[in-house]
C-alpha positions as CSV (number, residue, x, y, z in Angstrom):
1,M,-9.0,1.6,-8.0
2,T,-5.9,1.4,-10.0
3,L,-3.0,-0.9,-9.2
4,K,-0.9,2.1,-8.2
5,E,-3.7,3.2,-5.7
6,F,-3.9,-0.3,-4.4
7,K,-0.2,-0.6,-3.8
8,K,-0.1,2.7,-2.0
9,E,-3.0,1.6,0.4
10,F,-1.5,-1.8,0.8
11,R,1.8,-0.4,2.0
12,L,0.0,1.8,4.6
13,I,-1.9,-1.1,6.2
14,C,0.4,-4.1,5.8
15,T,1.5,-5.4,9.1
16,D,1.6,-9.1,8.3
17,T,3.0,-9.5,4.8
18,W,1.8,-13.0,4.1
19,G,-1.6,-12.7,5.9
20,N,-2.4,-9.3,4.4
21,T,-1.5,-10.4,0.9
22,L,-3.7,-13.5,1.1
23,E,-6.6,-11.5,2.5
24,A,-6.4,-9.0,-0.3
25,W,-5.9,-11.6,-3.0
26,F,-8.8,-13.8,-1.8
27,E,-11.1,-10.7,-1.6
28,C,-10.0,-9.5,-5.0
29,A,-10.7,-13.0,-6.5
30,A,-14.1,-13.2,-4.8
31,H,-15.1,-9.8,-6.3
32,L,-13.8,-10.8,-9.7
33,N,-15.6,-14.1,-9.5
34,E,-18.9,-12.3,-9.4
35,I,-18.4,-10.4,-12.7
36,A,-15.9,-12.6,-14.6
37,Y,-13.8,-15.7,-14.2
38,P,-10.6,-15.5,-12.2
39,P,-7.6,-17.0,-14.2
40,K,-7.1,-20.7,-13.8
41,E,-3.6,-20.3,-12.4
42,W,-5.1,-18.5,-9.4
43,E,-6.8,-21.9,-8.5
44,Y,-9.6,-19.9,-6.9
45,E,-12.6,-21.9,-5.5
46,Q,-15.3,-19.9,-3.9
47,K,-16.0,-21.0,-0.3
48,G,-19.2,-20.0,1.3
49,S,-20.7,-16.7,0.1
50,G,-17.5,-15.4,-1.5
51,K,-17.0,-11.8,-0.7
52,D,-16.4,-10.9,2.9
53,K,-18.0,-7.7,4.1
54,D,-15.7,-7.7,7.1
55,S,-12.6,-7.6,4.9
56,Y,-10.6,-4.3,4.9
57,W,-10.6,-4.6,1.0
58,Y,-14.3,-5.2,0.5
59,E,-15.3,-1.6,-0.3
60,F,-12.2,-0.9,-2.3
61,F,-12.8,-3.9,-4.6
62,D,-16.5,-3.3,-4.7
63,E,-15.8,-0.2,-6.7
64,C,-13.4,-1.9,-9.2
65,D,-14.3,-3.2,-12.6
66,A,-13.2,-6.5,-14.0
67,D,-10.0,-5.2,-15.6
68,E,-8.9,-3.4,-12.4
69,L,-9.6,-6.6,-10.3
70,L,-7.7,-8.7,-12.8
71,E,-4.7,-6.4,-12.7
72,I,-4.6,-6.2,-8.9
73,G,-5.2,-9.9,-8.6
74,N,-2.4,-10.8,-11.0
75,F,-0.1,-8.6,-9.0
76,L,-1.1,-10.3,-5.7
77,F,-0.7,-13.7,-7.3
78,R,2.9,-12.9,-8.4
79,Y,3.6,-11.3,-5.0
80,C,2.4,-14.5,-3.2
81,S,4.7,-16.6,-5.4
82,Y,7.6,-14.3,-4.5
83,L,6.8,-14.5,-0.8
84,K,6.7,-18.3,-0.9
85,F,10.1,-18.3,-2.8
86,K,11.6,-16.0,-0.1
87,G,10.1,-18.3,2.7
88,I,7.8,-15.6,4.0
89,S,4.7,-17.8,4.1
90,Y,3.1,-19.8,6.8
């Protein structure tokens, strides 16, 4: 899945900006963690088994390669920072 495809899907399902962003980012990081190391600035630490089969994003990210996961994850990392700056976090 490309970043463009991800953004399109994200816009369609997003009802809770902060919660949906975190879910997607954590799932992306868990998938990336199985094939490469997530960037240190993400501060990702695997809890439990990592990937969550109940996550909306599980199947989407399961089909991505490391480069796609990194691109999407970096976008989500920046978006989380933006949401915190705007006070849209809880």
